[in-house]
C-alpha positions as CSV (number, residue, x, y, z in Angstrom):
1,M,27.2,-1.9,-30.0
2,I,27.9,-3.8,-27.0
3,D,25.2,-5.6,-24.9
4,G,26.7,-6.3,-21.5
5,A,23.6,-7.6,-20.1
6,N,23.3,-10.5,-22.7
7,H,27.0,-10.8,-23.5
8,H,26.6,-9.9,-27.1
9,V,28.1,-7.5,-29.7
10,W,25.7,-6.3,-32.2
11,I,26.9,-5.1,-35.7
12,L,24.5,-2.2,-36.9
13,N,24.4,-0.5,-40.3
14,R,25.6,3.0,-39.6
15,E,23.1,4.8,-41.7
16,T,20.0,3.0,-41.1
17,L,20.9,1.3,-37.8
18,Q,19.4,-2.1,-39.1
19,I,20.7,-5.1,-37.3
20,L,23.3,-6.9,-39.6
21,A,24.6,-9.6,-37.2
22,R,25.5,-10.2,-33.7
23,F,28.1,-12.5,-31.9
24,G,29.1,-13.4,-28.3
25,Q,27.9,-15.7,-25.7
26,Q,28.5,-15.6,-21.9
27,G,31.9,-17.2,-20.6
28,L,35.4,-17.0,-19.7
29,F,36.9,-18.6,-22.2
30,G,38.4,-17.3,-25.5
31,G,35.6,-15.7,-27.9
32,S,33.3,-15.7,-25.0
33,L,32.2,-12.6,-23.5
34,N,31.8,-11.8,-19.8
35,V,30.0,-8.5,-19.3
36,P,31.5,-6.5,-22.1
37,H,31.7,-2.7,-21.6
38,A,34.0,-1.3,-23.9
39,I,34.5,-1.6,-28.0
40,T,36.4,-0.2,-30.7
41,V,37.0,-1.0,-34.5
42,D,40.3,-0.6,-36.4
43,S,40.4,0.4,-39.9
44,R,40.6,-3.4,-41.0
45,G,37.0,-3.9,-39.3
46,N,38.7,-5.9,-36.5
47,I,36.8,-5.4,-33.2
48,Y,38.3,-5.1,-29.8
49,V,36.0,-6.0,-26.8
50,G,37.0,-4.9,-23.2
51,E,35.2,-7.0,-20.5
52,N,34.6,-6.3,-16.6
53,F,34.2,-8.6,-13.7
54,D,35.8,-12.1,-13.8
55,A,37.5,-11.7,-17.2
56,R,38.9,-8.2,-16.8
57,R,40.5,-8.5,-20.2
58,F,40.4,-7.0,-24.0
59,Q,39.8,-9.6,-26.8
60,R,40.4,-9.0,-30.6
61,F,37.8,-10.4,-32.9
62,L,39.3,-10.6,-36.7
63,F,36.9,-9.6,-39.4
64,T,36.6,-12.1,-42.1
65,G,33.4,-11.0,-43.7
66,L,29.7,-11.4,-43.1
67,G,28.4,-15.0,-43.7
68,T,25.5,-16.2,-45.9
69,P,22.3,-15.9,-43.7
70,K,20.5,-19.1,-42.9
71,P,16.9,-19.3,-43.6
72,G,15.0,-17.8,-40.7
73,A,18.2,-16.4,-39.0
74,T,17.5,-13.1,-37.3
75,P,20.0,-11.5,-37.4
76,P,22.7,-13.3,-39.6
77,T,25.7,-14.6,-37.6
78,T,29.0,-13.0,-38.4
79,V,32.1,-14.8,-39.2
80,V,34.8,-14.0,-36.5
81,R,37.9,-15.8,-35.1
């Protein structure tokens, strides 16, 4: 799920809608998000995010698995490249 106002992508469990992870921070550099507004996932779990305003781009985030949650981390962070 994209959260354009906070420049995040949230990873949810499809069955329970439980938050599994999130990634993203505001910025115009690779890996940062600036008002994300479109999202899709391919068969390998890679995430493609389209952005608006200054960035006007699509970025691909490679799925490499969920990281081990750190104590007190809510939600746990994902491992993306």
